[in-house]
C-alpha positions in Angstrom: 6.4 4.3 31.4 5.8 5.6 27.7 3.6 8.4 27.5 0.2 7.9 25.8 -0.4 8.7 22.2 -2.7 11.8 21.7 -4.7 12.4 18.4 -5.1 15.8 16.9 -7.1 16.8 14.0 -5.6 19.1 11.4 -8.0 21.8 10.9 -6.3 25.1 9.9 -4.8 25.7 6.3 -1.4 25.2 7.6 -2.1 22.0 9.4 -3.9 20.4 6.4 -0.9 21.4 4.1 1.4 19.8 6.7 -0.8 16.7 6.6 -0.7 16.3 2.9 3.1 16.8 2.7 3.3 13.8 5.2 0.8 11.8 3.0 2.8 12.6 -0.2 6.1 11.5 1.5 4.3 8.4 2.8 3.2 7.2 -0.6 6.5 7.9 -2.2 8.5 6.3 0.6 6.3 3.3 1.7 3.5 2.6 -0.8 4.9 3.2 -4.3 8.8 3.3 -3.7 9.4 2.7 -7.4 9.4 6.3 -8.9 8.3 5.0 -12.3 5.1 3.4 -10.8 2.2 4.9 -12.6 0.0 4.8 -9.5 2.3 7.0 -7.6 1.6 9.9 -9.9 -2.0 9.6 -9.3 -1.5 9.9 -5.3 0.8 12.8 -5.8 -1.3 14.8 -8.0 -3.4 17.2 -5.9 -5.9 17.6 -8.6 -6.8 13.9 -8.4 -6.4 11.9 -5.1 -6.4 14.9 -2.9 -9.2 16.4 -4.4 -11.1 13.3 -4.1 -10.4 12.9 -0.5 -11.1 16.6 0.4 -14.7 16.2 -1.1 -15.1 13.4 1.4 -13.6 15.6 4.1 -16.1 18.5 3.4 -19.2 16.6 3.1 -21.7 16.9 5.9 -22.2 13.2 6.7 -19.8 10.1 6.5 -16.9 12.3 6.1 -13.1 11.7 6.7 -10.6 13.3 9.3 -7.0 14.3 8.9 -5.5 13.1 12.0 -2.0 13.5 13.4 -0.5 11.2 16.1 1.7 12.8 18.8 3.6 11.5 21.6 5.7 13.3 24.1 5.3 16.4 22.3 6.5 15.1 18.9 4.3 14.0 16.0 4.9 10.5 15.3 2.5 9.7 12.3 -1.0 10.3 10.9 -4.0 8.7 9.9 -7.1 9.1 7.7 -10.2 7.5 8.8 -13.7 7.8 7.5 -16.6 7.3 9.7 -19.8 5.9 8.2 -22.5 6.8 10.9 -25.1 7.0 8.6 -24.5 3.3 7.5 -23.6 0.9 10.1 -21.1 2.6 12.3 -18.1 1.7 10.2 -14.8 3.5 10.7 -12.9 2.8 7.4 -9.1 3.6 7.8 -7.9 4.8 4.4 -4.4 5.6 5.4 -2.2 4.8 8.7 1.4 6.0 8.9 3.8 5.8 11.7 7.0 7.9 10.7 10.1 5.7 10.2 12.2 7.0 13.1 9.4 5.7 15.3 8.8 2.3 14.0 9.9 -1.0 15.8 9.4 0.6 19.1 5.6 -0.3 19.9 4.6 3.1 18.6 2.4 1.6 15.8 0.3 -0.4 18.1 -0.2 2.5 20.5 -1.5 4.4 17.6 -3.5 1.6 16.4 -5.1 1.6 19.8 -5.4 5.2 20.2 -7.3 5.3 16.9 -9.7 2.7 17.7 -10.6 4.6 21.1 -11.0 7.9 19.0 -13.3 5.9 16.5 -15.4 4.7 19.4 -15.6 8.0 21.1 -17.1 9.4 17.8 -19.7 6.7 17.4 -17.9 4.0 15.3 -19.1 0.3 16.1 -16.4 -1.4 14.2 -13.2 -0.6 12.1 -12.1 -2.0 8.6 -9.3 -1.4 6.3 -7.2 -2.7 3.3 -4.1 -4.8 4.2 -2.5 -6.2 1.1 0.8 -7.4 2.5 1.8 -10.2 5.1 3.5 -7.5 7.2 0.7 -5.4 7.4 -1.7 -8.2 8.0 0.3 -9.4 10.9 0.3 -5.9 12.4 -3.3 -5.5 12.3 -4.0 -8.9 13.5 -1.9 -8.2 16.6 -4.3 -5.4 17.2 -7.4 -7.3 16.9 -8.3 -7.0 13.3 -9.5 -10.3 11.4 -9.2 -11.2 7.6 -12.6 -10.6 6.0 -12.6 -11.1 2.3 -11.6 -8.5 -0.3 -13.0 -5.2 -1.6 -14.5 -4.4 -4.9 -10.9 -4.3 -6.5 -9.6 -7.5 -4.9 -7.6 -5.9 -2.1 -7.7 -8.0 1.2 -10.1 -6.5 3.8 -9.5 -6.7 7.7 -11.8 -5.6 10.3 -12.6 -5.6 14.2 -15.7 -7.5 15.0 -18.5 -5.4 16.1 -20.2 -6.0 19.4 -23.4 -4.5 18.2 -26.1 -6.9 17.2 -28.0 -5.8 14.1 -30.8 -7.6 12.3 -29.9 -9.8 9.1 -32.2 -9.2 6.3 -32.1 -11.0 2.8 -33.1 -9.3 -0.4 -32.6 -10.0 -4.2 -30.3 -7.6 -5.7 -31.8 -4.8 -7.6 -28.9 -2.8 -8.6 -26.2 -4.8 -10.7 -23.7 -1.9 -10.3 -23.9 -2.1 -6.6 -20.2 -2.2 -5.4 -21.0 -4.4 -2.5 -21.7 -7.3 -5.1 -18.0 -6.9 -6.3 -16.8 -6.9 -2.9 -18.5 -10.0 -2.0 -17.5 -11.8 -5.4 -14.0 -10.9 -4.8 -14.2 -12.1 -1.1 -15.8 -15.3 -2.5 -13.0 -15.7 -5.0 -10.1 -15.2 -2.6 -11.9 -17.9 -0.3 -11.6 -20.4 -3.0 -8.1 -19.4 -4.1 -9.2 -17.7 -7.2 -8.0 -14.2 -8.8 -10.2 -11.1 -8.3 -12.7 -10.3 -11.0 -11.1 -8.5 -14.0 -13.0 -5.5 -15.3 -14.1 -7.6 -18.3 -15.5 -10.1 -16.0 -17.2 -7.5 -13.8 -18.9 -6.2 -16.9 -19.9 -9.6 -18.0 -21.6 -10.4 -14.7 -23.4 -7.2 -14.3 -24.7 -7.7 -18.0 -25.9 -11.1 -17.2 -27.8 -9.6 -14.0 -29.5 -7.1 -16.2 -30.5 -9.5 -18.6 -32.1 -11.7 -15.9 -29.8 -14.8 -16.6 -28.8 -14.8 -12.9 -30.4 -13.6 -9.8 -28.3 -12.5 -6.6 -29.4 -12.5 -3.1 -27.6 -10.4 -0.6 -27.6 -10.7 3.2 -27.4 -7.3 4.8 -26.5 -6.4 8.5 -27.9 -3.0 8.3 -26.4 -1.3 5.3 -23.5 -3.7 4.9 -23.7 -6.6 2.6 -22.2 -9.7 4.5 -23.5 -12.6 2.2 -24.7 -13.6 -1.0 -25.8 -16.4 -3.2 -26.9 -16.7 -6.8 -29.6 -18.6 -8.9 -29.2 -19.2 -12.6 -32.2 -20.7 -14.3 -32.2 -22.8 -17.4 -35.0 -25.3 -19.2 -34.4 -28.9 -18.8 -35.7 -31.0 -21.7 -35.9 -34.0 -19.3 -38.5 -32.7 -17.2 -39.8 -30.0 -19.7 -39.4 -27.2 -17.1 -37.3 -24.7 -15.5 -34.5 -25.9 -13.2 -32.0 -23.8 -11.5 -28.5 -23.9 -9.9 -27.4 -22.3 -6.8 -23.8 -20.6 -6.8 -21.7 -18.1 -5.2 -22.7 -19.0 -1.6 -20.5 -16.9 0.4 -20.6 -15.1 4.0 -17.8 -12.9 5.1 -15.6 -14.8 7.6 -16.2 -12.5 10.5 -20.1 -12.8 10.1 -20.1 -16.5 9.8 -22.0 -19.0 12.3 -24.8 -16.6 12.4 -27.2 -18.5 10.5 -26.8 -16.3 7.3 -26.0 -19.1 4.9 -29.5 -20.8 6.0 -31.2 -17.6 5.4 -29.7 -17.0 1.9 -30.5 -20.9 1.0 -34.1 -20.5 2.2 -34.6 -17.1 0.2 -33.2 -18.6 -3.0 -35.5 -21.8 -2.3 -38.6 -19.7 -1.8 -37.8 -17.6 -5.0 -37.8 -20.9 -7.0 -40.8 -22.2 -5.4 -42.8 -19.1 -6.3 -41.7 -19.2 -9.9 -42.4 -23.0 -10.4 -39.0 -23.8 -10.7 -39.0 -27.8 -10.6 -35.4 -28.1 -8.9 -32.6 -26.1 -7.3 -29.4 -27.9 -7.6 -25.9 -27.2 -6.1 -22.6 -28.5 -7.1 -20.0 -28.7 -4.4 -16.8 -30.3 -3.2 -17.3 -33.4 -0.9 -16.0 -31.3 2.2 -19.0 -29.1 1.8 -21.7 -31.8 1.2 -22.7 -31.8 4.9 -23.2 -28.0 5.0 -25.4 -28.0 1.9 -27.5 -31.1 3.2 -28.1 -29.0 6.3 -29.5 -26.2 4.2 -32.1 -28.4 2.6 -30.1 -29.8 -0.5 -30.8 -33.5 0.5 -31.6 -35.1 -2.9 -28.5 -36.7 -4.6 -28.7 -36.5 -8.3 -25.7 -38.5 -9.1 -22.3 -37.4 -10.1 -21.6 -34.1 -12.0 -19.1 -34.1 -14.9 -18.0 -31.2 -16.9 -16.2 -30.2 -20.2 -14.1 -27.1 -19.8 -13.0 -26.0 -23.5 
Protein backbone atom coordinates (compact mmCIF):
# COMPACT_ATOMS: atom_id res chain seq x y z
CA UNK A 1 0.00 0.00 0.00
CA UNK A 2 1.33 3.42 -0.98
CA UNK A 3 2.22 5.65 1.92
CA UNK A 4 -0.07 8.64 2.46
CA UNK A 5 0.64 12.18 1.34
CA UNK A 6 1.79 14.56 4.05
CA UNK A 7 1.61 18.33 3.81
CA UNK A 8 4.30 20.64 5.11
CA UNK A 9 4.06 24.41 5.18
CA UNK A 10 7.07 26.32 3.87
CA UNK A 11 7.89 28.78 6.65
CA UNK A 12 11.61 29.48 6.86
CA UNK A 13 13.35 31.75 4.37
CA UNK A 14 15.06 28.75 2.79
CA UNK A 15 11.79 26.80 2.50
CA UNK A 16 9.95 29.78 0.98
CA UNK A 17 12.77 30.36 -1.51
CA UNK A 18 12.57 26.69 -2.53
CA UNK A 19 8.78 26.93 -2.87
CA UNK A 20 9.11 29.83 -5.29
CA UNK A 21 11.78 28.07 -7.30
CA UNK A 22 9.32 25.24 -7.83
CA UNK A 23 6.57 27.74 -8.62
CA UNK A 24 8.67 29.41 -11.33
CA UNK A 25 9.57 26.03 -12.83
CA UNK A 26 5.90 25.05 -12.85
CA UNK A 27 4.82 28.23 -14.64
CA UNK A 28 7.57 27.95 -17.25
CA UNK A 29 7.09 24.22 -17.80
CA UNK A 30 3.35 23.59 -17.44
CA UNK A 31 1.42 26.84 -17.75
CA UNK A 32 3.35 28.99 -20.22
CA UNK A 33 5.61 26.57 -22.17
CA UNK A 34 6.14 29.20 -24.88
CA UNK A 35 9.08 31.29 -23.59
CA UNK A 36 7.81 34.22 -25.68
CA UNK A 37 4.45 34.26 -23.90
CA UNK A 38 4.02 37.73 -22.39
CA UNK A 39 2.17 36.33 -19.36
CA UNK A 40 5.17 34.21 -18.39
CA UNK A 41 7.30 37.29 -17.72
CA UNK A 42 4.74 38.53 -15.21
CA UNK A 43 4.64 35.27 -13.27
CA UNK A 44 8.43 34.93 -13.21
CA UNK A 45 8.97 38.51 -12.06
CA UNK A 46 9.30 38.46 -8.28
CA UNK A 47 8.45 42.17 -8.19
CA UNK A 48 5.01 41.39 -9.63
CA UNK A 49 3.32 38.03 -9.04
CA UNK A 50 5.42 36.94 -6.06
CA UNK A 51 5.05 40.34 -4.43
CA UNK A 52 1.27 40.22 -4.86
CA UNK A 53 1.03 36.70 -3.43
CA UNK A 54 3.34 37.50 -0.55
CA UNK A 55 1.03 40.34 0.48
CA UNK A 56 -1.81 37.82 0.70
CA UNK A 57 0.47 35.43 2.59
CA UNK A 58 1.37 38.04 5.20
CA UNK A 59 -2.06 39.48 5.96
CA UNK A 60 -3.77 38.62 9.23
CA UNK A 61 -6.98 37.14 7.83
CA UNK A 62 -7.91 35.23 4.68
CA UNK A 63 -4.27 34.45 3.97
CA UNK A 64 -2.60 32.01 1.60
CA UNK A 65 -0.23 29.18 2.50
CA UNK A 66 2.91 27.85 0.82
CA UNK A 67 2.38 24.08 1.04
CA UNK A 68 4.61 21.20 -0.04
CA UNK A 69 3.33 17.66 -0.71
CA UNK A 70 5.56 14.81 0.47
CA UNK A 71 5.35 11.03 0.17
CA UNK A 72 7.80 8.34 1.29
CA UNK A 73 10.27 11.03 2.31
CA UNK A 74 10.17 12.69 -1.13
CA UNK A 75 8.70 16.01 -2.15
CA UNK A 76 6.16 15.30 -4.90
CA UNK A 77 4.47 18.66 -5.47
CA UNK A 78 3.20 21.90 -4.01
CA UNK A 79 0.04 23.93 -3.58
CA UNK A 80 -0.98 27.54 -2.95
CA UNK A 81 -4.42 27.72 -1.26
CA UNK A 82 -6.13 30.78 0.24
CA UNK A 83 -8.55 30.30 3.15
CA UNK A 84 -11.34 32.89 3.17
CA UNK A 85 -12.60 32.09 6.65
CA UNK A 86 -13.98 35.59 7.24
CA UNK A 87 -16.28 35.18 4.25
CA UNK A 88 -18.03 31.85 3.68
CA UNK A 89 -15.28 29.35 4.40
CA UNK A 90 -13.95 29.11 0.87
CA UNK A 91 -10.59 27.50 0.20
CA UNK A 92 -9.48 28.90 -3.15
CA UNK A 93 -6.73 26.81 -4.75
CA UNK A 94 -4.60 29.30 -6.66
CA UNK A 95 -1.87 26.85 -7.72
CA UNK A 96 -1.60 23.05 -7.61
CA UNK A 97 1.31 21.07 -9.01
CA UNK A 98 2.52 17.48 -8.95
CA UNK A 99 6.07 17.21 -10.26
CA UNK A 100 6.35 15.50 -13.67
CA UNK A 101 8.22 12.42 -12.41
CA UNK A 102 5.31 11.57 -10.08
CA UNK A 103 2.47 12.03 -12.55
CA UNK A 104 0.33 9.22 -13.93
CA UNK A 105 0.67 7.16 -10.75
CA UNK A 106 -2.32 8.37 -8.77
CA UNK A 107 -0.19 10.82 -6.79
CA UNK A 108 -2.19 13.80 -8.03
CA UNK A 109 -5.42 12.34 -6.70
CA UNK A 110 -3.80 11.59 -3.36
CA UNK A 111 -2.48 15.16 -3.16
CA UNK A 112 -5.90 16.60 -4.01
CA UNK A 113 -7.53 14.49 -1.30
CA UNK A 114 -4.86 15.40 1.24
CA UNK A 115 -5.29 19.08 0.43
CA UNK A 116 -9.05 18.88 1.00
CA UNK A 117 -8.51 17.19 4.37
CA UNK A 118 -5.99 19.91 5.27
CA UNK A 119 -8.46 22.63 4.22
CA UNK A 120 -11.30 21.13 6.27
CA UNK A 121 -9.04 20.80 9.30
CA UNK A 122 -8.26 24.51 9.00
CA UNK A 123 -11.93 25.50 8.82
CA UNK A 124 -12.80 25.43 5.11
CA UNK A 125 -16.40 24.62 4.13
CA UNK A 126 -15.70 24.09 0.43
CA UNK A 127 -12.92 24.46 -2.14
CA UNK A 128 -12.85 26.31 -5.44
CA UNK A 129 -10.36 26.67 -8.28
CA UNK A 130 -9.89 27.70 -11.90
CA UNK A 131 -9.73 24.89 -14.46
CA UNK A 132 -9.28 26.14 -18.02
CA UNK A 133 -8.53 22.94 -19.91
CA UNK A 134 -10.32 19.64 -20.47
CA UNK A 135 -7.50 17.65 -18.88
CA UNK A 136 -7.59 19.72 -15.70
CA UNK A 137 -11.37 19.68 -15.60
CA UNK A 138 -11.47 15.89 -15.89
CA UNK A 139 -8.90 15.57 -13.11
CA UNK A 140 -10.81 17.79 -10.69
CA UNK A 141 -14.16 16.24 -11.58
CA UNK A 142 -12.74 12.85 -10.59
CA UNK A 143 -11.93 14.45 -7.25
CA UNK A 144 -15.46 15.71 -6.60
CA UNK A 145 -15.30 19.21 -8.09
CA UNK A 146 -18.19 20.43 -10.25
CA UNK A 147 -18.19 23.02 -13.06
CA UNK A 148 -19.57 26.28 -11.71
CA UNK A 149 -19.53 29.18 -14.14
CA UNK A 150 -16.53 31.44 -14.63
CA UNK A 151 -14.54 34.07 -12.78
CA UNK A 152 -14.35 37.80 -13.46
CA UNK A 153 -11.84 37.15 -16.27
CA UNK A 154 -13.93 34.43 -17.89
CA UNK A 155 -11.80 31.48 -16.72
CA UNK A 156 -13.93 28.41 -15.84
CA UNK A 157 -14.52 27.75 -12.13
CA UNK A 158 -15.02 24.44 -10.34
CA UNK A 159 -15.88 23.81 -6.72
CA UNK A 160 -16.78 21.16 -4.19
CA UNK A 161 -20.39 21.60 -2.98
CA UNK A 162 -20.50 22.84 0.60
CA UNK A 163 -22.50 20.77 3.06
CA UNK A 164 -23.02 23.82 5.26
CA UNK A 165 -26.44 25.44 4.98
CA UNK A 166 -26.26 29.24 4.86
CA UNK A 167 -29.21 31.62 4.39
CA UNK A 168 -29.76 33.10 0.94
CA UNK A 169 -30.50 36.82 0.79
CA UNK A 170 -31.29 39.04 -2.19
CA UNK A 171 -30.20 42.64 -2.44
CA UNK A 172 -29.85 45.16 -5.21
CA UNK A 173 -26.32 45.88 -6.34
CA UNK A 174 -24.86 48.98 -4.71
CA UNK A 175 -21.34 48.89 -6.13
CA UNK A 176 -21.07 48.58 -9.95
CA UNK A 177 -17.38 47.71 -9.52
CA UNK A 178 -18.19 44.62 -7.43
CA UNK A 179 -16.04 41.85 -8.92
CA UNK A 180 -18.69 39.27 -8.13
CA UNK A 181 -21.03 40.87 -10.68
CA UNK A 182 -18.45 40.25 -13.41
CA UNK A 183 -18.01 36.68 -12.14
CA UNK A 184 -21.75 36.05 -12.47
CA UNK A 185 -21.99 37.79 -15.85
CA UNK A 186 -19.21 35.64 -17.27
CA UNK A 187 -20.76 32.53 -15.76
CA UNK A 188 -24.07 33.47 -17.40
CA UNK A 189 -22.40 34.10 -20.75
CA UNK A 190 -20.54 30.79 -20.59
CA UNK A 191 -23.85 29.08 -19.78
CA UNK A 192 -25.44 30.38 -22.99
CA UNK A 193 -22.35 29.83 -25.14
CA UNK A 194 -21.13 33.43 -25.33
CA UNK A 195 -17.61 34.76 -24.86
CA UNK A 196 -16.60 36.47 -21.62
CA UNK A 197 -17.05 40.22 -21.29
CA UNK A 198 -14.30 42.29 -22.84
CA UNK A 199 -12.84 45.19 -20.86
CA UNK A 200 -14.87 47.60 -23.01
CA UNK A 201 -18.08 45.67 -22.29
CA UNK A 202 -17.32 45.59 -18.57
CA UNK A 203 -16.86 49.36 -18.53
CA UNK A 204 -20.05 49.89 -20.53
CA UNK A 205 -22.03 47.67 -18.16
CA UNK A 206 -20.67 49.39 -15.06
CA UNK A 207 -21.40 52.83 -16.54
CA UNK A 208 -25.00 51.82 -17.33
CA UNK A 209 -25.44 50.77 -13.68
CA UNK A 210 -23.99 54.08 -12.45
CA UNK A 211 -26.39 56.00 -14.69
CA UNK A 212 -29.38 54.02 -13.42
CA UNK A 213 -30.14 52.49 -16.81
CA UNK A 214 -30.10 49.01 -15.33
CA UNK A 215 -30.56 47.63 -11.82
CA UNK A 216 -29.01 44.37 -10.73
CA UNK A 217 -30.16 42.07 -7.94
CA UNK A 218 -27.70 39.66 -6.37
CA UNK A 219 -28.50 36.52 -4.42
CA UNK A 220 -25.91 35.96 -1.72
CA UNK A 221 -25.06 32.86 0.23
CA UNK A 222 -23.30 34.57 3.07
CA UNK A 223 -20.62 36.64 1.37
CA UNK A 224 -20.68 34.76 -1.93
CA UNK A 225 -22.89 36.03 -4.75
CA UNK A 226 -24.45 32.89 -6.28
CA UNK A 227 -27.13 34.36 -8.56
CA UNK A 228 -28.31 37.52 -10.26
CA UNK A 229 -30.92 39.15 -12.42
CA UNK A 230 -31.30 42.64 -13.86
CA UNK A 231 -34.13 45.04 -14.61
CA UNK A 232 -33.92 47.69 -17.34
CA UNK A 233 -36.67 50.33 -17.40
CA UNK A 234 -38.00 52.33 -20.33
CA UNK A 235 -41.08 54.42 -21.20
CA UNK A 236 -43.97 52.94 -23.16
CA UNK A 237 -45.83 55.36 -25.42
CA UNK A 238 -48.61 52.78 -25.72
CA UNK A 239 -49.35 52.77 -22.01
CA UNK A 240 -47.76 56.16 -21.26
CA UNK A 241 -46.01 54.58 -18.31
CA UNK A 242 -42.77 52.98 -17.21
CA UNK A 243 -42.20 49.40 -18.30
CA UNK A 244 -39.27 47.10 -17.60
CA UNK A 245 -37.50 44.04 -18.93
CA UNK A 246 -36.00 41.24 -16.85
CA UNK A 247 -32.62 39.99 -18.05
CA UNK A 248 -29.45 38.21 -16.90
CA UNK A 249 -31.26 35.59 -14.81
CA UNK A 250 -28.51 33.27 -13.68
CA UNK A 251 -27.77 31.02 -10.72
CA UNK A 252 -24.42 29.28 -10.42
CA UNK A 253 -24.92 25.59 -11.34
CA UNK A 254 -23.89 24.15 -7.96
CA UNK A 255 -26.44 26.36 -6.18
CA UNK A 256 -29.46 25.64 -8.37
CA UNK A 257 -32.67 23.90 -7.22
CA UNK A 258 -32.68 25.87 -3.97
CA UNK A 259 -35.37 28.43 -4.90
CA UNK A 260 -32.84 31.16 -5.67
CA UNK A 261 -34.26 32.03 -9.11
CA UNK A 262 -37.68 32.50 -7.52
CA UNK A 263 -36.21 34.79 -4.85
CA UNK A 264 -34.52 36.89 -7.52
CA UNK A 265 -37.69 37.13 -9.63
CA UNK A 266 -39.77 38.11 -6.61
CA UNK A 267 -37.26 40.81 -5.64
CA UNK A 268 -37.37 42.25 -9.16
CA UNK A 269 -41.18 42.10 -9.24
CA UNK A 270 -41.47 43.81 -5.85
CA UNK A 271 -39.01 46.50 -6.92
CA UNK A 272 -41.11 47.22 -10.02
CA UNK A 273 -44.34 47.25 -8.04
CA UNK A 274 -42.95 49.75 -5.54
CA UNK A 275 -41.91 52.09 -8.36
CA UNK A 276 -45.17 51.94 -10.26
CA UNK A 277 -43.74 50.07 -13.21
CA UNK A 278 -46.71 48.92 -15.27
CA UNK A 279 -45.20 45.67 -16.56
CA UNK A 280 -42.11 43.50 -16.23
CA UNK A 281 -41.48 41.32 -19.24
CA UNK A 282 -38.95 38.64 -20.04
CA UNK A 283 -37.84 37.40 -23.45
CA UNK A 284 -36.81 33.75 -23.42
CA UNK A 285 -36.26 30.68 -25.54
CA UNK A 286 -39.20 28.24 -25.83
CA UNK A 287 -37.38 25.74 -23.62
CA UNK A 288 -37.38 28.27 -20.75
CA UNK A 289 -41.03 29.30 -20.96
CA UNK A 290 -42.17 26.87 -18.27
CA UNK A 291 -39.55 28.11 -15.85
CA UNK A 292 -40.53 31.76 -16.24
CA UNK A 293 -44.22 30.94 -15.98
CA UNK A 294 -43.49 29.25 -12.67
CA UNK A 295 -41.75 32.46 -11.58
CA UNK A 296 -44.88 34.54 -12.13
CA UNK A 297 -44.55 35.60 -15.77
CA UNK A 298 -47.92 34.24 -16.86
CA UNK A 299 -49.23 36.84 -19.33
CA UNK A 300 -48.27 36.12 -22.94
CA UNK A 301 -47.75 39.36 -24.89
CA UNK A 302 -47.31 37.95 -28.38
CA UNK A 303 -44.09 37.30 -30.29
CA UNK A 304 -40.91 39.32 -30.02
CA UNK A 305 -38.98 40.34 -33.12
CA UNK A 306 -35.71 42.20 -33.27
CA UNK A 307 -33.57 44.04 -35.78
CA UNK A 308 -29.88 43.60 -35.05
CA UNK A 309 -27.71 46.01 -37.07
